ZAMARGU-4260 file (C-alpha; in steps of 0.2 Angstrom, whole numbers, plus 5000, padded with zeros to 4 digits):
<rodrens>
0) 4794/4990/5184 | 4801/5007/5190 | 4790/5022/5195 | 4798/5032/5182 | 4792/5019/5168
5) 4775/5018/5176 | 4773/5038/5175 | 4778/5037/5157 | 4766/5023/5152 | 4751/5031/5161
10) 4755/5047/5153 | 4756/5041/5135 | 4741/5030/5139 | 4730/5045/5144 | 4737/5056/5129
15) 4733/5041/5116 | 4716/5037/5123 | 4710/5053/5126 | 4715/5058/5109 | 4703/5045/5102
20) 4687/5049/5113 | 4683/5066/5104 | 4679/5055/5089 | 4670/5041/5098 | 4659/5055/5107
25) 4655/5062/5091 | 4650/5045/5084 | 4639/5041/5100 | 4630/5058/5098 | 4624/5054/5081
30) 4610/5042/5088 | 4609/5047/5107 | 4607/5064/5117 | 4622/5072/5125 | 4615/5069/5143
35) 4610/5052/5141 | 4626/5047/5133 | 4637/5054/5146 | 4626/5047/5159 | 4627/5029/5153
40) 4645/5030/5150 | 4648/5035/5169 | 4636/5023/5175 | 4645/5008/5167 | 4662/5016/5172
45) 4656/5017/5190 | 4650/4999/5190 | 4667/4992/5182 | 4676/5003/5196 | 4664/4997/5210
50) 4668/4980/5206 | 4687/4983/5206 | 4685/4991/5223 | 4676/4976/5230 | 4689/4965/5223
55) 4703/4973/5230 | 4694/4978/5246 | 4699/4996/5246 | 4689/5006/5259 | 4677/5020/5253
60) 4678/5034/5266 | 4662/5042/5267 | 4662/5054/5281 | 4659/5072/5285 | 4677/5075/5281
65) 4675/5067/5263 | 4656/5070/5258 | 4661/5089/5253 | 4675/5083/5242 | 4665/5070/5233
70) 4651/5080/5229 | 4661/5095/5223 | 4672/5083/5214 | 4657/5075/5205 | 4650/5091/5200
75) 4667/5098/5194 | 4675/5083/5187 | 4661/5075/5178 | 4645/5081/5179 | 4646/5100/5174
80) 4661/5098/5162 | 4655/5083/5153 | 4638/5088/5151 | 4646/5104/5144 | 4657/5094/5132
85) 4644/5083/5125 | 4632/5096/5122 | 4646/5107/5114 | 4653/5093/5103 | 4635/5092/5097
90) 4636/5108/5089 | 4654/5108/5083 | 4668/5096/5075 | 4677/5084/5087 | 4693/5091/5080
95) 4688/5110/5085 | 4681/5102/5103 | 4698/5096/5107 | 4708/5112/5103 | 4695/5123/5113
100) 4698/5110/5127 | 4717/5112/5126 | 4714/5127/5136 | 4714/5116/5150 | 4733/5119/5155
105) 4730/5138/5154 | 4716/5136/5166 | 4726/5125/5177 | 4739/5138/5178 | 4726/5152/5185
110) 4718/5140/5196 | 4735/5133/5204 | 4740/5152/5207 | 4723/5156/5216 | 4722/5138/5226
115) 4740/5132/5229 | 4752/5142/5239 | 4767/5136/5232 | 4762/5140/5213 | 4770/5157/5208
120) 4764/5168/5194 | 4776/5176/5183 | 4778/5187/5168 | 4781/5171/5158 | 4766/5163/5162
125) 4755/5178/5161 | 4762/5180/5142 | 4759/5162/5139 | 4741/5163/5146 | 4737/5179/5135
130) 4744/5172/5120 | 4734/5155/5122 | 4719/5164/5125 | 4722/5174/5110 | 4722/5158/5101
135) 4704/5155/5108 | 4698/5171/5101 | 4705/5167/5084 | 4695/5151/5083 | 4680/5160/5088
140) 4681/5174/5077 | 4673/5168/5060 | 4658/5162/5068 | 4656/5178/5078 | 4659/5190/5065
145) 4654/5182/5049 | 4643/5166/5051 | 4633/5174/5065 | 4630/5153/5071 | 4625/5155/5089
150) 4624/5137/5090 | 4642/5135/5086 | 4647/5149/5095 | 4638/5143/5112 | 4646/5125/5108
155) 4662/5132/5108 | 4660/5142/5124 | 4653/5127/5132 | 4669/5118/5129 | 4680/5132/5136
160) 4669/5134/5152 | 4671/5115/5154 | 4690/5115/5153 | 4689/5129/5166 | 4679/5119/5178
165) 4689/5103/5175 | 4705/5114/5178 | 4698/5118/5195 | 4693/5101/5200 | 4711/5095/5194
170) 4718/5107/5207 | 4706/5104/5220 | 4710/5085/5220 | 4729/5088/5219 | 4726/5098/5236
175) 4714/5087/5245 | 4712/5070/5238 | 4731/5064/5242 | 4725/5051/5256 | 4710/5043/5244
180) 4713/5029/5233 | 4713/5035/5213 | 4700/5021/5212 | 4688/5028/5224 | 4692/5046/5219
185) 4685/5040/5202 | 4671/5030/5208 | 4661/5040/5220 | 4661/5056/5209 | 4658/5046/5194
190) 4642/5036/5202 | 4636/5053/5209 | 4637/5061/5192 | 4629/5047/5183 | 4613/5049/5193
195) 4615/5069/5190 | 4617/5066/5171 | 4604/5053/5168 | 4591/5064/5179 | 4595/5078/5168
200) 4592/5068/5153 | 4575/5064/5158 | 4571/5081/5163 | 4579/5091/5148 | 4581/5080/5134
205) 4569/5073/5121 | 4574/5056/5120 | 4560/5048/5110 | 4572/5048/5094 | 4587/5040/5104
210) 4592/5023/5094 | 4604/5010/5102 | 4613/5006/5087 | 4630/4995/5087 | 4641/5012/5085
215) 4631/5019/5099 | 4634/5005/5110 | 4652/5002/5107 | 4654/5022/5109 | 4647/5020/5127
220) 4657/5004/5130 | 4674/5012/5123 | 4672/5028/5133 | 4667/5019/5149 | 4680/5007/5149
225) 4696/5014/5141 | 4690/5034/5141 | 4685/5034/5159 | 4692/5018/5170 | 4709/5018/5162
230) 4712/5035/5160 | 4705/5043/5174 | 4712/5029/5187 | 4729/5033/5179 | 4725/5051/5179
235) 4722/5053/5198 | 4736/5040/5201 | 4748/5053/5192 | 4741/5067/5202 | 4749/5061/5217
240) 4765/5058/5209 | 4768/5073/5196 | 4764/5092/5196 | 4745/5096/5191 | 4751/5109/5178
245) 4763/5095/5170 | 4750/5083/5170 | 4739/5095/5161 | 4753/5097/5147 | 4743/5080/5139
250) 4734/5094/5130 | 4748/5095/5118 | 4745/5078/5112 | 4727/5074/5112 | 4721/5088/5100
255) 4733/5081/5086 | 4725/5064/5087 | 4708/5069/5088 | 4710/5082/5073 | 4719/5067/5063
260) 4704/5054/5066 | 4691/5067/5063 | 4699/5072/5047 | 4702/5053/5041 | 4687/5045/5049
265) 4673/5058/5050 | 4679/5069/5035 | 4679/5085/5045 | 4685/5102/5038 | 4700/5110/5045
270) 4702/5128/5040 | 4717/5139/5040 | 4709/5148/5055 | 4709/5134/5065 | 4726/5129/5062
275) 4730/5147/5066 | 4722/5149/5083 | 4728/5130/5088 | 4745/5137/5084 | 4743/5151/5096
280) 4736/5141/5109 | 4749/5127/5110 | 4762/5141/5108 | 4753/5149/5124 | 4754/5132/5133
285) 4773/5131/5128 | 4777/5148/5134 | 4768/5147/5151 | 4776/5130/5155 | 4793/5130/5147
290) 4800/5127/5164 | 4790/5112/5168 | 4791/5106/5151 | 4811/5106/5152 | 4809/5096/5169
295) 4798/5083/5161 | 4811/5080/5148 | 4825/5078/5159 | 4816/5068/5173 | 4808/5056/5162
300) 4815/5055/5145 | 4834/5060/5148 | 4846/5044/5154 | 4852/5044/5170 | 4870/5051/5172
</rodrens>
């Protein structure tokens, strides 16, 4: 199998699976608390990854040069952003969560400009970022102006903040994680995050009403195996082979899948305001990364001449 085909397949898998995870998270949160659900997901995923690492005899570099990287990655890739996403989705719909998280490429643009020396910010990218964030304001507007629903506002803010934190992490891993196996880059921060999230659940959550139903257990298993092991290993593998901004453009596809699943399976309502805001977010992403989108089509979807 050629490297080009592997990239396309990994990219497709990430879009498809992450598009479904918003629905599965929502289903799991019906009977479990946010931090507990996320902690169990990462604990199971870390166990699977450790088994793979042992079987394949992949070294785990734990020294003074890598400890800071793993600790920061655990906080910015998993603990903080997923704690925020799970809590946020407890307050708002899965479709809205996916759209707000689609600001991820816009945050990547900002973080790349700040952290990567070769990344330049031009007028096109600035216009795209402003357009995208105007979409976020459009989505926020009804709750801020009319409903006064504080939990919904905080839930939306938590998801946007989560996207910003994960954007920082993606650029950090792109910059400093080249020499580390994608299995190890996934496993070590994930294992640390499982401990942090489970501890947070014990200290901050009321777990007395938690019920381990069949759908809750399925949620943890699906999110651990497919939504975490398969996707994050693929994601970190791709980070070594494609531009981080290009990889962030998976956010074009995942909200569409999430909205459709939310409407047809959970019966979630999609308002015209939501569609308008989503359109501005996607137009902003397209505007900011038009050059990268053209390069993606030419590189992976156009036949060699």
